[in-house]
C-alpha positions in Angstrom: -14.9 -26.6 2.5 -18.4 -27.6 0.9 -21.2 -25.5 -0.4 -23.5 -25.0 -3.4 -21.8 -22.4 -5.5 -24.3 -20.4 -7.4 -22.7 -17.8 -9.5 -24.9 -15.2 -11.2 -25.4 -15.7 -14.9 -24.1 -13.6 -17.4 -20.7 -12.7 -18.5 -19.8 -10.1 -15.6 -16.9 -10.6 -13.3 -16.6 -13.7 -11.3 -18.7 -13.6 -8.2 -18.6 -16.1 -5.5 -22.1 -16.9 -4.2 -23.3 -19.6 -2.1 -26.7 -21.3 -1.7 -27.6 -23.4 1.6 -25.2 -24.6 4.4 -21.3 -24.5 4.4 -19.5 -27.3 5.8 -16.3 -28.1 6.7 -15.0 -31.7 6.5 -11.9 -33.8 6.9 -11.4 -37.2 5.3 -9.4 -40.3 7.0 -5.5 -40.8 5.9 -6.4 -43.1 3.3 -9.1 -42.8 0.3 -11.0 -45.8 -0.6 -13.1 -46.7 -4.1 -16.0 -44.2 -3.3 -13.7 -41.3 -2.3 -10.7 -40.0 -4.8 -7.3 -39.0 -3.0 -7.5 -35.3 -2.5 -6.5 -32.1 0.3 -4.5 -33.7 3.3 -4.2 -37.1 1.5 -2.1 -36.1 -0.9 0.6 -35.2 1.3 1.5 -39.0 2.0 2.2 -39.6 -1.6 5.3 -38.9 -3.8 5.5 -35.2 -4.8 5.2 -36.0 -8.7 2.3 -38.3 -8.0 0.4 -35.9 -5.9 1.0 -33.0 -8.7 -0.3 -35.2 -11.0 -3.5 -35.7 -9.0 -3.8 -32.1 -8.4 -3.5 -31.1 -12.1 -6.5 -33.5 -12.8 -8.6 -31.4 -10.9 -7.1 -28.1 -12.0 -5.8 -28.6 -15.9 -5.3 -25.0 -16.3 -2.5 -24.5 -13.6 1.1 -25.1 -14.6 2.6 -28.0 -13.3 5.9 -26.1 -12.1 3.8 -23.7 -9.9 2.1 -26.9 -8.5 5.4 -28.7 -7.6 6.7 -25.2 -5.9 3.7 -24.9 -4.0 4.0 -28.8 -3.0 7.5 -28.4 -2.1 6.6 -25.3 0.1 4.0 -27.2 1.8 6.1 -30.3 2.8 9.0 -28.1 4.4 7.0 -25.4 6.5 3.3 -26.6 6.8 2.8 -28.5 10.0 -0.6 -30.4 9.0 1.6 -31.8 5.9 4.4 -33.0 8.0 1.9 -34.7 10.4 0.2 -36.7 7.5 3.3 -38.0 6.3 4.6 -38.9 9.9 1.2 -41.1 10.6 1.6 -42.6 7.3 5.3 -43.6 7.9 4.3 -45.3 11.3 1.7 -47.3 9.6 3.9 -48.4 6.7 6.4 -49.3 9.5 3.9 -51.3 11.8 0.5 -52.3 9.4 -0.9 -53.7 12.6 -1.0 -50.6 15.1 -3.5 -48.6 15.5 -2.7 -45.0 15.1 -4.6 -41.6 14.7 -3.8 -37.9 14.4 -5.2 -35.6 17.0 -5.0 -31.8 16.0 -4.7 -30.3 19.5 -6.4 -27.3 20.5 -5.0 -25.9 24.0 -4.5 -22.2 25.0 -0.9 -22.8 26.7 0.4 -24.3 23.2 2.4 -21.9 20.8 -0.5 -21.0 18.4 2.0 -19.0 16.1 0.3 -15.6 16.3 3.3 -13.8 16.7 6.6 -16.1 16.2 7.5 -18.9 13.8 6.6 -22.4 14.5 9.7 -24.3 16.2 8.1 -27.5 16.6 5.6 -29.6 14.7 4.4 -31.5 17.8 2.8 -28.2 19.0 0.3 -28.5 16.3 -0.5 -32.1 16.2 -0.1 -35.5 18.3 -0.1 -38.9 16.8 -1.7 -41.2 19.5 -0.6 -45.1 19.3 -2.5 -47.8 21.1 -6.2 -49.3 21.5 -7.3 -47.0 24.1 -5.7 -43.8 23.4 -8.5 -41.1 23.3 -8.4 -37.5 22.1 -7.5 -35.1 24.8 -11.1 -33.1 24.3 -14.2 -33.5 22.1 -13.6 -30.4 19.9 -10.2 -31.6 18.6 -10.0 -32.8 15.2 -9.1 -36.7 15.1 -7.9 -38.3 11.7 -8.1 -42.2 11.5 -6.4 -44.3 9.2 -9.5 -45.6 7.6 -12.9 -44.3 7.6 -16.4 -44.4 6.0 -16.3 -40.7 4.9 -15.5 -37.4 5.8 -16.4 -35.8 9.4 -17.5 -32.2 9.9 -15.2 -29.7 11.6 -16.5 -27.4 13.9 -16.2 -23.5 12.7 -15.3 -22.7 16.1 -12.4 -24.8 15.6 -8.8 -22.7 15.4 -7.5 -25.4 13.1 -10.0 -24.8 10.6 -8.7 -22.1 8.6 -5.1 -23.4 8.2 -6.5 -26.7 7.1 -9.1 -25.3 4.2 -6.7 -22.7 3.3 -3.4 -24.2 3.5 -2.0 -21.7 0.5 -3.3 -18.7 2.7 -1.7 -19.7 5.8 1.6 -21.8 4.9 2.7 -22.1 8.3 -0.4 -23.2 9.9 -1.0 -20.0 11.4 -4.3 -20.6 14.0 -7.5 -19.2 13.3 -10.0 -17.7 15.8 -10.5 -19.7 19.2 -12.9 -19.0 22.1 -9.6 -18.2 24.6 -8.1 -15.4 22.0 -7.9 -12.2 23.9 -6.4 -8.9 23.6 -5.4 -6.2 25.8 -6.6 -2.5 26.4 -3.4 -0.6 27.6 -5.7 2.5 28.4 -7.9 0.5 30.9 -4.9 -0.7 33.1 -4.3 -3.7 30.8 -8.0 -5.0 30.9 -8.0 -8.1 29.1 -11.2 -8.5 26.8 -12.0 -11.5 24.6 -11.8 -11.3 21.0 -14.8 -11.8 19.1 -14.9 -13.4 15.5 -15.9 -10.2 14.0 -12.7 -8.6 15.4 -10.4 -11.3 14.3 -11.5 -11.5 10.8 -11.9 -7.5 10.6 -8.0 -7.5 11.9 -7.3 -10.5 9.2 -8.9 -8.3 6.6 -7.4 -5.0 7.4 -4.9 -3.5 4.5 -1.2 -3.2 5.3 1.8 -1.8 3.5 3.9 -4.3 1.7 2.4 -7.2 -0.2 -0.4 -9.2 1.8 -0.7 -12.9 0.8 -4.2 -13.1 2.0 -5.6 -10.1 0.0 -3.8 -10.9 -3.2 -5.0 -14.5 -3.8 -7.8 -13.4 -6.3 -10.8 -15.7 -6.1 -9.5 -17.6 -3.2 -9.8 -14.4 -1.1 -13.3 -14.0 -2.1 -14.0 -17.5 -0.9 -12.3 -16.9 2.5 -14.4 -13.7 2.9 -17.6 -15.3 2.2 -16.4 -18.2 4.7 -15.4 -16.1 7.4 -19.0 -14.1 6.9 -20.8 -17.2 7.2 -19.0 -18.6 10.3 -19.4 -15.3 12.2 -23.2 -15.2 11.7 -23.3 -19.0 12.3 -22.0 -18.3 15.5 -24.2 -15.5 16.3 -27.1 -17.8 15.0 -26.0 -20.2 17.5 -25.5 -17.9 20.8 -29.2 -16.7 19.9 -30.6 -20.2 19.8 -28.6 -21.4 23.1 -29.6 -18.0 25.0 -33.4 -18.1 24.2 -34.0 -17.6 27.8 -32.5 -14.3 28.4 -34.3 -13.0 25.4 -37.2 -13.6 27.1 -38.9 -15.2 24.4 -41.8 -16.9 26.7 -43.5 -13.2 26.9 -44.1 -12.8 23.2 -47.6 -14.8 23.8 -49.5 -13.5 21.0 -46.9 -14.9 18.2 -46.6 -18.1 20.4 -50.6 -18.8 20.2 -50.5 -17.7 16.4 -48.3 -21.0 15.9 -49.6 -23.5 18.4 -53.6 -22.8 17.3 -53.1 -23.8 13.9 -51.0 -26.6 14.7 -53.2 -27.9 17.4 -56.3 -27.8 15.2 -54.2 -29.9 12.3 -53.2 -32.5 15.0 -49.4 -31.3 14.4 -46.6 -31.2 16.8 -44.8 -27.7 17.4 -41.1 -27.8 17.3 -38.5 -25.9 19.4 -39.0 -22.1 18.8 -36.4 -19.7 18.0 -36.8 -16.3 17.8 -34.4 -13.9 16.6 -34.4 -10.4 18.1 -34.9 -7.4 16.3 -31.1 -6.8 16.8 -30.0 -9.1 14.5 -29.8 -7.5 11.1 -32.1 -9.3 8.4 -34.5 -11.2 10.7 -38.1 -10.3 10.4 -38.4 -8.7 13.5 -35.6 -6.5 12.2 -37.4 -6.0 9.1 -40.5 -5.0 10.7 -39.0 -2.4 13.3 -37.4 -0.7 10.2 -40.4 -0.7 8.3 -42.4 0.6 11.3 -39.3 3.4 12.1 -39.9 4.3 8.1 -43.6 4.9 8.4 -43.1 6.8 11.5 -41.3 9.1 9.7 -43.5 9.6 6.9 -46.5 10.3 9.4 -44.5 12.8 11.1 -42.5 14.5 8.5 -45.0 13.7 5.2 -44.2 12.0 2.4 -40.5 12.1 0.9 -39.7 14.7 -1.7 -36.6 12.9 -3.1 -35.4 9.6 -4.1 -31.8 9.3 -4.8 -30.0 6.4 -6.0 -26.2 6.1 -5.5 -24.0 3.4 -6.9 -20.7 2.0 -6.7 -18.4 2.2 -9.7 -15.2 0.0 -9.5 -13.4 2.5 -12.1 -13.4 4.8 -9.2 -9.7 6.3 -8.8 -9.6 5.5 -5.0 -10.2 1.9 -6.0 -8.0 1.5 -8.8 -5.0 3.1 -7.0 -5.6 0.7 -4.2 -5.0 -2.5 -6.4 -1.4 -3.9 -6.6 -0.2 -5.7 -9.5 -2.2 -7.6 -11.5 -5.3 -7.2 -8.7 -8.8 -6.5 -10.0 -12.0 -4.4 -8.4 -13.8 -7.7 -8.4 -11.4 -9.7 -6.1 -10.9 -7.0 -3.6 -14.1 -6.4 -2.0 -13.0 -5.4 1.2 -11.5 -2.1 -0.8 -14.9 -1.8 -2.7 -16.8 -1.3 0.1 -14.8 0.9 2.3 -14.4 3.2 -0.7 -18.3 3.2 -1.2 -18.6 3.8 2.4 -16.7 6.7 2.6 -18.2 8.4 -0.7 -21.8 7.7 0.8 -20.8 9.3 4.1 -19.4 12.5 2.1 -22.9 12.4 -0.3 -25.0 12.6 2.9 -23.1 15.5 4.1 -23.6 17.0 0.9 -27.2 16.3 1.1 -27.9 16.8 4.9 -25.2 19.3 6.1 -24.2 21.4 2.9 -27.9 21.5 1.8 -27.5 20.9 -2.0 -31.1 19.8 -2.1 -32.5 22.8 0.5 -33.1 22.1 4.2 -33.6 18.4 5.1 -36.2 17.7 7.9 -35.8 13.7 7.4 -34.1 11.1 5.7 -33.7 7.4 5.4 -31.4 5.0 3.3 -30.8 1.3 2.7 -27.8 -0.5 1.2 -28.1 -3.2 -1.0 -25.9 -5.5 -3.2 -26.1 -6.1 -6.6 -25.7 -9.5 -8.4 -22.1 -8.8 -9.0 -21.4 -7.8 -5.2 -21.4 -4.1 -6.0 -23.2 -1.8 -3.4 -26.0 0.7 -4.0 -27.6 2.9 -1.6 -31.1 4.0 -1.8 -32.0 7.6 -0.1 -35.2 9.1 0.6 -35.1 12.9 1.7 -37.9 15.1 3.1 -37.1 18.7 2.6 -39.0 21.8 4.9 -41.6 23.6 3.3 -39.4 26.5 2.0 -37.0 23.7 -0.1 -39.9 21.3 -1.5 -40.4 21.3 -4.9 -43.3 23.0 -6.5 -43.1 24.3 -9.8 -41.4 22.7 -13.2 -38.4 25.1 -12.7 -37.7 23.4 -9.5 -37.6 20.2 -10.6 -35.1 21.5 -14.0 -32.6 22.6 -11.3 -32.3 19.1 -9.5 -32.8 16.8 -12.7 -31.7 16.4 -16.0 -32.6 14.2 -18.8 -29.9 15.9 -21.4 -26.5 15.3 -22.0 -24.2 18.2 -20.9 -22.8 20.0 -23.9 -19.3 18.8 -24.5 -18.0 22.1 -25.5 -19.2 24.1 -22.1 -18.0 21.0 -19.7 -16.2 18.4 -21.1 -15.5 16.6 -17.7 -19.4 16.4 -16.7 -19.8 15.3 -20.7 -17.4 12.5 -20.1 -18.9 11.1 -16.5 -22.3 11.1 -17.9 -21.8 9.3 -20.9 -19.9 6.8 -19.1 -21.5 6.1 -16.0 -25.4 7.3 -16.8 -25.5 6.1 -20.5 -26.0 2.3 -21.5 -24.1 1.8 -25.0 -22.4 3.6 -26.8 -22.9 7.4 -27.3 -23.2 8.5 -31.0 -23.0 12.4 -31.5 
């Protein structure tokens, strides 16, 4: 995996943040002077030599742990065995033309429900001058090449090759042919989307989860999965502009083509994102217009409420296992935040802690370190509006609670609402 990683400045918890494009590459079997051996190429080396090269790039890791991981992958990982088998064939006959094809076929055993029984179900080694790959989307590895070749994010071999420690047995990732059966609808088969697949992968289950317990690597996997899912959505929109009826956006097309024609510029292919795509310009414009319409109908908001996530919430800490930290489990953090946000909205709207609410709107944002927070605008009816200073004092307090009267509230305020130590 390749990406420009830009962690936020400061001394806070580690945050895996990327900038720009994510790509996945596969290198030839043998390295050259330009590229040092790494990743799959290390499987053809002796175990001790491979570990020494890994430790050069990871000096803080224990050599004993590296040796155990290397022995595990050589035993159960089908990709490691395929690399080694190709190397042995070339060593026995250097003149033969050999290449590995990682196959992608729906009839093969993809190890979703059972352990692998044959390594040839994952890869095939083609020998000869005229052997062609079975399909264009399959991954092909040659003995010697000029550099790395990109792997399609839609390839089901992508995840097990990029994250061999997360999928040591070579468990396949998402593919277009993946289906699930709904028993309630007469065994109707529906295709599994990328979003559904990764949501299933990230689900919390009883016992130790290898995927959820890998710390920083888990955060990289989550970011990578999100980038692949959103990339597939963008690709679908790009290829289905006709169904989105883009040609009817005459005003927008004229606004783009007129300045270009005046400056003798050629207009490229226009790709418009629909308002249903979150974060697109049309989506933001639609949300803005909806918010302005609510103000026009119900009046100006009366309350601005900010709700922030606290990684020290008991619900988050109780879900941690072993030496896990909240910053390494973004899936737990956002789920607890969503549940507490829903409860807060029930307090504000259904239980009417601030009075009767006629309209509300909120937005969820993420801080630099990945913690979510929410901004809520509330509009109250005329009987509940804040009109006097006594009404303000009922809702807003800018002083520390009395420690002798309510010690628990005092501890909460001083811990969560005050920056720096409190001196009494």
